[in-house]
C-alpha positions as CSV (number, residue, x, y, z in Angstrom):
1,M,-131.4,54.7,-25.3
2,S,-129.1,56.0,-22.7
3,Q,-125.9,58.0,-23.3
4,H,-122.5,56.5,-22.7
5,P,-120.9,57.9,-19.4
6,S,-117.8,59.0,-21.4
7,L,-119.9,61.2,-23.6
8,K,-121.7,63.0,-20.8
9,K,-120.3,66.5,-20.0
10,S,-118.9,66.9,-16.6
11,K,-117.9,70.2,-15.2
12,S,-115.5,68.6,-12.8
13,V,-113.2,67.5,-15.6
14,G,-112.5,71.1,-16.7
15,S,-110.8,70.1,-20.0
16,K,-110.4,72.9,-22.6
17,R,-111.3,72.4,-26.3
18,S,-108.2,72.3,-28.5
19,V,-110.3,73.3,-31.6
20,L,-112.0,76.7,-32.1
21,K,-115.1,77.1,-34.0
22,R,-115.0,79.4,-37.1
23,F,-116.5,82.4,-35.4
24,E,-114.1,82.1,-32.5
25,R,-111.1,82.0,-34.9
26,V,-112.4,85.1,-36.7
27,K,-112.8,86.9,-33.4
28,L,-109.3,85.8,-32.2
29,M,-107.8,86.9,-35.5
30,Q,-109.5,90.3,-35.3
31,A,-108.2,90.8,-31.8
32,R,-104.6,90.0,-33.0
33,G,-105.0,92.4,-36.0
34,V,-104.6,89.6,-38.7
35,W,-108.2,89.7,-40.0
36,K,-108.8,91.8,-43.1
37,D,-112.3,93.1,-43.7
38,G,-114.1,91.5,-46.6
39,R,-112.1,88.3,-46.3
40,S,-114.0,84.9,-46.7
41,P,-114.4,83.0,-43.4
42,L,-113.8,79.8,-45.3
43,G,-110.4,78.1,-45.3
44,L,-109.0,80.0,-42.2
45,P,-105.6,79.0,-40.8
46,K,-105.5,77.1,-37.6
47,T,-105.1,79.2,-34.5
48,K,-104.2,78.3,-30.9
49,P,-106.8,79.2,-28.3
50,A,-106.1,82.2,-26.1
51,E,-105.2,81.0,-22.7
């Protein structure tokens, strides 16, 4: 079964993801100084991606 053309990744489009993965949110929060050591990575607040 072939993949629908709209689902194929294309480097020419260049769209950015608006949603970060959990490890990316933790890394971003650490860089901003909001992350506390020992905190659970579950239930994180939404964060805007760094541009």
